[in-house]
C-alpha positions as CSV (number, residue, x, y, z in Angstrom):
1,M,20.2,-24.2,-24.4
2,S,16.6,-24.1,-25.8
3,D,13.7,-22.8,-23.8
4,S,12.4,-26.3,-23.2
5,R,15.7,-27.6,-22.0
6,W,16.3,-24.5,-19.8
7,T,12.8,-25.0,-18.3
8,R,13.5,-28.7,-17.6
9,F,16.9,-27.8,-16.1
10,Q,15.3,-25.4,-13.7
11,E,12.6,-27.9,-12.8
12,E,14.9,-30.8,-12.3
13,H,17.4,-28.9,-10.2
14,A,15.0,-26.7,-8.3
15,L,15.7,-28.6,-5.0
16,D,19.5,-29.0,-5.5
17,G,21.3,-26.9,-2.9
18,T,24.3,-25.9,-5.0
19,V,22.3,-25.2,-8.2
20,H,19.7,-23.4,-6.0
21,R,22.4,-20.9,-5.0
22,L,23.7,-20.4,-8.5
23,L,20.3,-19.9,-10.0
24,A,19.3,-17.5,-7.2
25,R,22.1,-15.2,-8.3
26,L,20.4,-14.9,-11.7
27,S,17.1,-13.7,-10.3
28,P,15.9,-10.3,-9.1
29,R,16.0,-9.7,-5.4
30,A,13.1,-11.2,-3.6
31,P,11.2,-9.6,-0.6
32,R,13.0,-10.3,2.6
33,P,11.1,-12.8,4.8
34,I,10.7,-11.9,8.5
35,R,11.7,-15.5,9.4
36,A,13.5,-18.1,7.4
37,G,15.7,-21.2,7.8
38,T,15.9,-24.9,7.7
39,A,12.7,-26.5,8.9
40,P,13.0,-27.3,12.6
41,R,10.7,-30.3,12.0
42,V,8.7,-31.6,9.1
43,K,5.8,-33.2,11.0
44,P,3.3,-31.5,13.4
45,A,3.9,-31.9,17.1
46,T,0.3,-32.9,17.6
47,Q,-2.2,-34.8,15.5
48,A,-3.6,-32.1,13.3
49,T,-6.7,-32.4,11.2
50,A,-6.9,-31.5,7.5
51,S,-9.8,-31.4,5.1
52,V,-9.0,-32.0,1.4
53,V,-11.9,-30.8,-0.7
54,I,-11.9,-32.2,-4.3
55,P,-14.3,-30.5,-6.8
56,C,-14.8,-32.9,-9.6
57,Y,-16.5,-32.4,-13.0
58,N,-15.9,-35.2,-15.6
59,Y,-12.6,-36.2,-14.1
60,G,-13.5,-39.7,-12.9
61,R,-10.3,-41.1,-14.6
62,F,-8.1,-38.9,-12.4
63,L,-10.1,-39.0,-9.2
64,P,-8.7,-42.2,-7.6
65,D,-5.1,-40.8,-7.8
66,A,-6.1,-37.5,-6.3
67,V,-8.0,-39.2,-3.4
68,R,-5.1,-41.6,-2.7
69,S,-2.6,-38.8,-2.6
70,A,-4.7,-37.2,0.2
71,L,-5.4,-40.3,2.2
72,S,-1.7,-41.3,2.1
73,Q,-0.5,-38.2,4.0
74,D,1.3,-39.1,7.2
75,G,1.3,-37.3,10.6
76,V,-2.1,-35.7,9.8
77,E,-5.6,-36.9,10.3
78,V,-7.2,-36.4,6.8
79,E,-10.8,-36.2,5.6
80,V,-11.5,-36.1,1.9
81,I,-14.7,-34.5,0.6
82,V,-15.4,-35.1,-3.1
83,V,-17.9,-32.7,-4.6
84,D,-19.4,-33.9,-7.8
85,D,-20.6,-31.1,-10.0
86,Q,-23.2,-33.0,-12.0
87,S,-20.6,-34.9,-14.0
88,T,-21.7,-36.6,-17.2
89,D,-19.0,-39.3,-17.0
90,D,-18.5,-41.9,-14.3
91,S,-17.1,-39.5,-11.7
92,R,-20.0,-39.9,-9.3
93,E,-19.8,-43.7,-9.4
94,V,-16.0,-43.6,-8.9
95,A,-16.3,-41.3,-6.0
96,A,-19.1,-43.4,-4.4
97,G,-16.8,-46.5,-4.7
98,L,-13.9,-44.6,-3.0
99,A,-16.3,-43.5,-0.2
100,E,-17.5,-47.0,0.3
101,G,-14.0,-48.3,0.6
102,D,-12.7,-45.7,3.2
103,A,-14.7,-44.0,5.9
104,R,-12.5,-40.9,5.6
105,V,-14.0,-40.2,2.1
106,R,-17.3,-38.5,1.7
107,L,-19.2,-37.7,-1.5
108,L,-21.4,-34.6,-2.0
109,V,-23.3,-34.0,-5.2
110,N,-24.3,-30.5,-6.4
111,P,-28.0,-30.3,-7.3
112,V,-27.0,-28.4,-10.4
113,N,-23.7,-27.7,-12.2
114,S,-22.2,-24.9,-10.1
115,G,-18.6,-24.6,-11.1
116,H,-15.4,-25.4,-9.2
117,V,-15.5,-22.5,-6.8
118,R,-19.0,-23.1,-5.5
119,S,-18.2,-26.8,-5.4
120,F,-15.2,-26.1,-3.2
121,N,-17.2,-23.9,-0.9
122,A,-19.9,-26.6,-0.5
123,G,-17.2,-29.1,0.5
124,W,-15.5,-26.7,2.8
125,E,-18.8,-25.9,4.6
126,A,-19.2,-29.6,5.3
127,S,-15.6,-30.0,6.5
128,T,-14.3,-30.3,10.0
129,G,-10.5,-29.9,9.7
130,E,-8.3,-27.3,11.2
131,F,-6.6,-26.8,7.8
132,V,-8.1,-26.9,4.3
133,V,-6.8,-27.8,0.9
134,K,-8.6,-27.3,-2.5
135,L,-7.3,-30.2,-4.6
136,D,-8.6,-30.3,-8.2
137,A,-9.4,-33.8,-9.2
138,D,-6.7,-33.9,-11.8
139,D,-3.9,-32.9,-9.4
140,L,-2.2,-34.6,-6.5
141,L,-0.6,-33.9,-3.2
142,T,2.9,-35.2,-2.6
143,P,3.8,-37.5,0.3
144,G,4.4,-35.5,3.5
145,S,3.2,-32.2,2.0
146,L,0.5,-31.6,4.6
147,S,2.8,-32.5,7.5
148,R,5.4,-30.1,6.3
149,A,2.9,-27.3,5.8
150,I,1.1,-27.8,9.1
151,A,4.4,-28.0,11.0
152,L,5.1,-24.5,9.6
153,F,1.7,-23.3,10.7
154,E,2.3,-24.7,14.3
155,A,5.6,-22.9,14.6
156,N,4.2,-19.6,13.2
157,P,0.7,-18.8,14.6
158,S,0.6,-15.6,12.6
159,V,0.5,-17.5,9.3
160,G,-2.8,-17.9,7.6
161,L,-1.7,-19.6,4.4
162,V,1.2,-21.9,3.5
163,Y,2.2,-22.9,0.0
164,G,5.2,-24.5,-1.7
165,H,6.7,-25.6,-5.0
166,P,4.2,-27.3,-7.4
167,R,5.8,-29.7,-9.8
168,H,4.0,-29.5,-13.2
169,F,3.8,-32.6,-15.4
170,T,2.2,-33.7,-18.7
171,T,2.9,-37.4,-18.5
172,S,0.1,-40.0,-18.0
173,T,2.0,-41.3,-15.0
174,P,2.6,-38.7,-12.3
175,P,6.2,-38.1,-11.3
176,D,7.4,-38.7,-7.8
177,G,7.5,-35.8,-5.4
178,R,11.0,-34.8,-4.6
179,V,12.4,-33.9,-1.2
180,A,15.8,-32.3,-0.4
181,T,16.7,-30.2,2.7
182,V,13.3,-28.8,3.8
183,R,13.4,-25.1,4.6
184,W,10.7,-22.5,5.2
185,S,10.2,-18.8,4.9
186,V,7.6,-16.5,6.5
187,W,6.8,-13.1,5.0
188,A,4.9,-10.3,6.6
189,G,1.5,-10.5,4.8
190,R,1.6,-6.9,3.6
191,D,5.1,-7.3,2.2
192,W,4.1,-10.4,0.3
193,L,1.0,-8.7,-0.9
194,A,2.8,-5.6,-2.1
195,E,5.2,-7.7,-4.2
196,R,2.3,-9.5,-5.8
197,C,0.7,-6.1,-6.6
198,R,4.0,-4.8,-8.0
199,L,4.4,-7.7,-10.4
200,G,0.7,-8.1,-11.1
201,V,0.8,-11.9,-11.0
202,S,0.0,-14.8,-8.6
203,A,2.7,-16.9,-6.9
204,I,0.3,-19.9,-6.5
205,T,-1.2,-22.3,-8.9
206,N,-3.5,-24.1,-6.4
207,P,-2.9,-27.6,-5.1
208,E,0.2,-26.5,-3.1
209,M,-1.9,-24.1,-1.0
210,V,-3.0,-25.0,2.6
211,I,-5.3,-22.6,4.4
212,R,-6.2,-22.2,8.1
213,A,-9.9,-23.0,8.4
214,S,-10.2,-20.2,11.0
215,F,-9.2,-17.7,8.3
216,L,-11.9,-19.0,6.0
217,R,-14.5,-18.7,8.8
218,E,-13.5,-15.1,9.4
219,S,-12.8,-13.9,5.9
220,G,-15.3,-16.0,3.9
221,A,-14.8,-18.8,1.4
222,M,-13.6,-18.6,-2.2
223,N,-15.2,-15.9,-4.2
224,P,-17.4,-17.2,-7.1
225,A,-17.1,-13.8,-8.8
226,V,-13.4,-14.5,-9.5
227,D,-14.1,-17.7,-11.4
228,Y,-10.8,-17.9,-13.3
229,A,-8.5,-16.8,-10.4
230,P,-10.1,-17.8,-7.1
231,D,-6.9,-19.2,-5.7
232,M,-5.0,-16.0,-6.4
233,E,-7.8,-13.9,-4.8
234,I,-7.9,-15.9,-1.6
235,S,-4.1,-15.9,-1.3
236,L,-4.1,-12.1,-1.7
237,R,-7.0,-11.8,0.8
238,A,-5.0,-14.0,3.3
239,A,-2.0,-11.8,2.9
240,A,-4.1,-8.7,3.7
241,V,-4.8,-10.0,7.2
242,S,-2.1,-12.6,8.1
243,D,1.5,-13.6,7.4
244,I,2.3,-16.0,4.5
245,G,4.5,-19.1,4.8
246,Y,6.4,-21.1,2.2
247,V,7.8,-24.6,2.3
248,G,11.0,-24.9,0.2
249,G,13.2,-27.9,-0.6
250,A,10.3,-30.2,-1.5
251,D,7.6,-30.6,-4.1
252,Q,4.4,-29.8,-2.3
253,A,2.0,-30.9,-5.0
254,L,1.8,-32.2,-8.5
255,H,-0.1,-30.1,-11.1
256,R,-1.3,-32.0,-14.1
257,E,-1.2,-30.0,-17.4
258,H,-3.5,-31.4,-20.1
259,G,-5.7,-30.0,-22.9
260,E,-9.0,-30.3,-21.0
261,S,-8.0,-28.3,-17.9
262,M,-9.6,-24.9,-17.4
263,S,-6.3,-23.1,-18.0
264,E,-6.3,-24.6,-21.5
265,T,-10.1,-24.1,-22.3
266,D,-12.4,-21.5,-20.7
267,G,-9.6,-19.8,-18.7
268,A,-7.2,-19.6,-21.6
269,G,-6.2,-16.4,-23.5
270,T,-4.1,-13.4,-22.6
271,L,-6.9,-10.9,-22.0
272,V,-8.9,-13.5,-20.0
273,D,-6.0,-14.0,-17.8
274,L,-5.3,-10.3,-17.3
275,K,-8.9,-9.5,-16.5
276,A,-9.1,-12.4,-14.1
277,R,-6.0,-11.1,-12.2
278,R,-7.4,-7.6,-12.1
279,L,-10.7,-8.9,-10.7
280,A,-8.8,-10.9,-8.1
281,F,-6.9,-7.8,-6.9
282,E,-10.1,-5.7,-6.8
283,H,-11.9,-8.2,-4.6
284,A,-9.1,-9.2,-2.4
285,L,-7.9,-5.7,-1.6
286,E,-11.3,-4.8,-0.2
287,A,-10.0,-6.4,3.0
288,L,-7.6,-3.5,3.4
289,P,-8.4,-0.2,5.1
290,E,-7.8,3.1,3.4
291,P,-5.4,4.5,2.4
292,D,-3.6,1.1,2.0
293,R,-6.3,-0.2,-0.3
294,S,-6.0,2.6,-2.8
295,R,-2.2,2.4,-2.7
296,M,-2.1,-1.3,-3.3
297,L,-4.7,-1.0,-6.1
298,A,-2.6,1.6,-7.8
299,L,0.4,-0.6,-7.5
300,A,-1.5,-3.6,-8.9
301,G,-2.8,-1.5,-11.7
302,R,0.7,-0.5,-12.7
303,G,1.9,-4.1,-12.6
304,L,-1.0,-5.4,-14.7
305,A,-0.5,-2.5,-17.2
306,E,3.2,-3.3,-17.6
307,D,2.3,-6.9,-18.2
308,A,-0.3,-6.0,-20.8
309,L,2.3,-3.8,-22.5
310,R,4.8,-6.7,-22.7
311,F,2.1,-8.9,-24.2
312,A,1.2,-6.2,-26.7
313,S,4.8,-5.7,-27.7
314,S,5.2,-9.4,-28.2
315,A,2.0,-9.5,-30.3
316,R,3.2,-6.7,-32.5
317,D,6.7,-8.3,-33.0
318,R,5.0,-11.6,-33.9
319,G,2.9,-9.8,-36.5
320,R,-0.4,-10.5,-34.7
321,S,-3.5,-8.6,-35.7
322,R,-3.8,-4.9,-34.9
323,S,-7.0,-5.5,-33.0
324,E,-5.2,-7.8,-30.6
325,T,-2.5,-5.2,-29.8
326,E,-5.2,-2.5,-29.4
327,D,-7.2,-4.7,-27.0
328,L,-4.1,-5.1,-24.8
329,L,-3.2,-1.4,-25.0
330,R,-6.8,-0.6,-24.0
331,F,-6.5,-2.9,-21.0
332,A,-3.2,-1.3,-20.0
333,R,-4.7,2.2,-20.2
334,E,-7.7,1.1,-18.1
335,A,-5.5,-0.6,-15.5
336,S,-3.2,2.4,-14.9
337,A,-3.2,6.0,-16.3
338,E,0.6,6.0,-15.7
339,V,1.0,3.8,-18.7
340,F,0.9,6.9,-20.9
341,D,4.3,7.9,-19.5
342,S,5.8,4.4,-20.1
343,P,8.7,4.2,-22.6
344,E,7.3,0.8,-23.7
345,Y,4.0,2.5,-24.5
346,R,5.6,5.2,-26.6
347,R,7.7,2.7,-28.5
348,L,4.6,0.7,-29.2
349,L,2.8,3.7,-30.6
350,R,5.8,4.4,-32.9
351,R,5.6,0.8,-34.2
352,A,1.8,0.9,-34.6
353,D,2.2,0.8,-38.4
354,G,4.5,-2.1,-38.4
355,G,7.8,-0.2,-38.4
356,G,11.1,-1.4,-37.0
357,T,13.7,-3.9,-38.1
358,R,13.7,-7.6,-37.6
359,A,16.9,-7.2,-35.6
360,A,15.2,-4.8,-33.2
361,A,12.3,-7.1,-32.8
362,A,14.6,-10.0,-32.0
363,L,16.4,-7.9,-29.4
364,R,13.1,-7.0,-27.8
365,R,12.0,-10.7,-27.7
366,A,15.3,-11.6,-26.1
367,R,14.9,-8.9,-23.4
368,R,11.4,-10.0,-22.6
369,R,12.5,-13.6,-22.4
370,W,15.4,-12.7,-20.1
371,R,13.1,-10.8,-17.8
372,Q,10.6,-13.7,-17.8
373,E,13.2,-16.3,-17.1
374,R,14.9,-14.3,-14.3
375,Y,11.5,-14.0,-12.4
376,H,10.7,-17.6,-13.1
377,V,14.0,-18.6,-11.6
378,R,13.2,-16.5,-8.5
379,W,9.8,-18.1,-8.2
380,M,11.3,-21.6,-8.5
381,M,13.9,-20.8,-5.9
382,S,12.0,-18.7,-3.3
383,G,8.3,-19.0,-4.0
384,V,7.9,-15.3,-4.9
């Protein structure tokens, strides 16, 4: 089965109970939640309020679908705040028309182009909901996603952030959000945080994340200093002070992948991604007291260094430039001094002059792919 067919198989069967159990056996063991089970209910017991903040820059063509996906949520009183970041297309006019047609929609306009993080913060500061979602204008919420998340919040007052499975798509018409047997998990925040540090990667892409407004008031809004990984930073920060909840068995959001998204333009590139993750850890872990902060930073450094080594090994095997490999090795050394004792590091140094057979390179690629797929399966199945 090719990589693309395997990825599609995982995506298509992520919510199937039998396949779920089979795929789960392929994946590494996940951190044990403190509470888990089939969702006792999928709608809030009371009429909760949610604010959906939509930063928008030149996404007027996507904006109506994003707004409709928020307004169509059942069991929740929703307000939508569109923040136009000095768009040069018709975004402002589209947003104004949506606001005129529904009193639940408001339009804010930044005085100058400020970026998506400051745009979200401006929208959140004007919001009134008990729960907050940052929904990029090219993404969508799925039907019932806010009800499912808020029901989990209600049942678990210690939870500061809830996320779920985001379904990624590239088609012009968004797919339907799927729902099977809804289940939930709650992790102790520090356990969830430690696993993110160990792996050095985020578990959240963005639109599937719902945050308690009270956490934002106490901890602060999104950090503009972490421009390429603000969602990762705020999820780590939430885990430092609260438990983390996960809604399984349903697509919680639809994430649109296209060539104009930040992940494909300004935020693209291996080193950009690694540096953004390191910055997210550094800022988020400031919320921890010592010695926990130093311990978690060291753990995150090792995770990032190991990831950089895998990227460097892949670059070397693909015959990429020596400078690219050196840049990645330099990042790994900066992230963690322990990298010098890594077998992967020593093997890379031996291959610095391009030595090694094609068969050995193919074996290394297969090992890296197997590890990547096993952790991807785990993320698809459990959220971590």
